[in-house]
C-alpha positions in Angstrom: 7.3 -5.1 -8.3 3.6 -5.6 -8.3 2.0 -6.3 -11.7 -0.5 -3.6 -12.7 -3.3 -6.2 -13.0 -2.9 -7.8 -9.6 -5.1 -5.2 -7.9 -8.0 -6.2 -10.1 -7.5 -9.9 -9.3 -7.3 -9.1 -5.6 -10.4 -7.0 -5.8 -12.4 -9.8 -7.5 -11.0 -12.5 -5.1 -12.0 -10.5 -2.0 -15.7 -10.5 -3.1 -17.7 -7.4 -3.6 -21.1 -5.8 -4.2 -22.5 -4.1 -7.3 -21.7 -0.8 -5.7 -18.2 -1.9 -5.0 -17.7 -2.9 -8.6 -18.9 0.5 -9.8 -16.7 2.3 -7.4 -13.5 0.3 -8.1 -10.5 2.4 -9.3 -6.9 1.2 -9.7 -4.4 2.8 -7.4 -2.2 5.6 -8.5 0.7 3.2 -8.5 -1.1 0.8 -10.9 -2.1 3.7 -13.1 1.5 4.9 -13.2 2.8 1.4 -14.0 0.2 1.1 -16.8 1.1 4.5 -18.3 4.8 3.6 -18.2 4.2 0.3 -20.0 2.1 1.9 -22.7 4.7 4.7 -23.2 7.5 2.2 -23.4 5.5 0.0 -25.7 5.2 2.9 -28.1 8.8 4.1 -27.8 11.5 1.6 -26.8 9.5 -1.6 -26.7 8.8 -4.0 -23.9 10.2 -7.3 -22.7 8.1 -10.4 -23.3 7.2 -10.3 -19.6 6.1 -6.7 -19.7 4.1 -7.4 -22.9 2.3 -10.2 -21.1 1.7 -7.9 -18.1 0.2 -5.2 -20.3 -1.9 -7.7 -22.2 -3.3 -9.2 -19.0 -4.1 -5.8 -17.6 -5.9 -4.7 -20.7 -8.0 -7.9 -20.7 -8.9 -7.5 -17.1 -9.7 -3.8 -17.6 -12.1 -4.8 -20.4 -13.8 -7.3 -18.1 -14.0 -4.7 -15.3 -15.6 -2.3 -17.8 -18.2 -4.9 -18.6 -18.7 -5.8 -15.0 -19.2 -2.1 -14.1 -21.9 -1.7 -16.8 -23.7 -4.8 -15.5 -23.4 -3.6 -11.9 -24.8 -0.2 -12.9 -27.7 -1.9 -14.6 -28.3 -4.1 -11.6 -28.3 -1.1 -9.3 -30.7 0.7 -11.6 -33.1 -2.2 -11.7 -33.0 -2.5 -7.9 -33.6 1.3 -7.5 -36.6 1.2 -9.9 -37.9 -1.9 -8.1 -37.6 -0.3 -4.7 -39.5 2.8 -5.9 -42.5 0.7 -7.0 -42.8 -1.0 -3.6 
């Protein structure tokens, strides 16, 4: 089974552009895995490995949110700069 956060790591490792960062979305499989982990965390509990997986995903998701905000700012700066040329 692929860990939910591995897609984010693969995306970063492959290199990208600001537009690519803004457009990134996890797959439906990763979203389903994350939903399952969150549901089970609230109901039956998770194994230590699953807890670590969820924690890692949430940390990387936070970083991706920050990266998306910076990428949008970068794109906006470039768009404004190109209009003034």
